C-alpha positions in Angstrom: 0.3 -0.2 0.2 1.5 3.9 -0.6 1.7 6.3 1.6 2.8 9.5 2.5 3.1 11.3 5.9 1.2 13.8 6.9 2.0 16.1 9.7 0.2 18.2 12.3 0.9 20.0 15.3 -1.5 19.3 18.5 -2.1 19.7 21.7 0.6 18.5 23.9 -2.3 17.6 26.3 -3.6 14.8 23.7 -1.2 13.7 22.0 0.1 12.4 25.3 -3.4 10.9 25.7 -2.9 9.1 22.2 0.3 7.6 23.7 -1.2 6.7 26.6 -3.8 4.5 23.9 -1.1 3.8 21.6 0.9 1.7 25.5 -2.6 0.5 27.1 -3.3 -1.5 23.1 0.1 -2.0 22.6 -0.2 -0.7 19.2 1.8 2.3 17.7 1.4 5.9 17.7 1.4 6.2 13.4 -1.4 3.6 14.3 -3.7 5.0 16.8 -3.8 8.3 14.6 -4.5 6.5 11.7 -7.4 4.3 13.0 -8.7 7.5 15.0 -8.5 9.6 11.2 -9.8 6.9 10.0 -13.2 7.1 12.1 -13.7 10.7 11.3 -13.3 10.4 8.2 -15.7 7.5 7.2 -17.8 9.3 9.9 -17.9 13.0 7.2 -18.8 10.9 4.4 -21.2 9.9 5.9 -22.6 13.5 7.1 -21.7 14.7 3.9 -23.8 11.7 1.9 -27.2 12.3 4.7 -27.3 15.8 4.0 -26.8 15.3 -0.4 -29.9 12.8 0.3 -32.0 15.0 3.2 -31.3 17.9 0.3 -32.6 15.3 -2.4 -35.6 15.0 0.6 -36.3 19.0 0.0 -36.0 20.0 -3.6 -38.6 16.6 -3.9 -40.9 18.5 -1.4 -40.6 15.2 1.2 -40.6 17.7 4.2 -42.5 17.5 7.5 -43.9 21.0 8.6 -41.9 22.3 11.7 -45.4 22.7 13.7 -45.8 18.3 13.0 -42.0 17.7 14.1 -42.4 20.4 17.8 -46.3 19.2 18.6 -43.9 15.7 18.8 -40.9 17.3 20.3 -43.0 18.6 23.5 -45.6 15.2 23.5 -42.3 13.0 23.9 -41.9 14.8 28.0 -45.6 12.8 27.8 -46.9 10.1 28.7 -48.1 9.6 26.1 -45.3 10.8 23.0 -46.6 10.7 20.4 -45.9 8.5 16.4 -42.5 10.1 14.9 -44.2 12.6 12.1 -44.1 12.3 8.6 
C-alpha cells in the first residue's frame, strides 16, 4: 500500500492521551492516529451523504412542517408520546 506522511501540531495533552492509548493497546502511535483519522473521515463522508440525501428530499418536497415536529417533540415528555411525524 502506498502511504504519505502527514504532519500535524496537536496539543500536548492530546498527544499524551494518544501515547497512553497506544501503550495500553500495545500499538504504535501511528496506528492509533491512523485508526482515529480513518474513523473521522468515514464519519464526515457519511455526514455528507446524509446531507445530500436530505437536500434531495427537500427539493422533492418531502418535508415535515415545523409545527408537526414541535408538537411531536413536546409530546416526548408526556405519558403518551406521539408517533414520529411522517
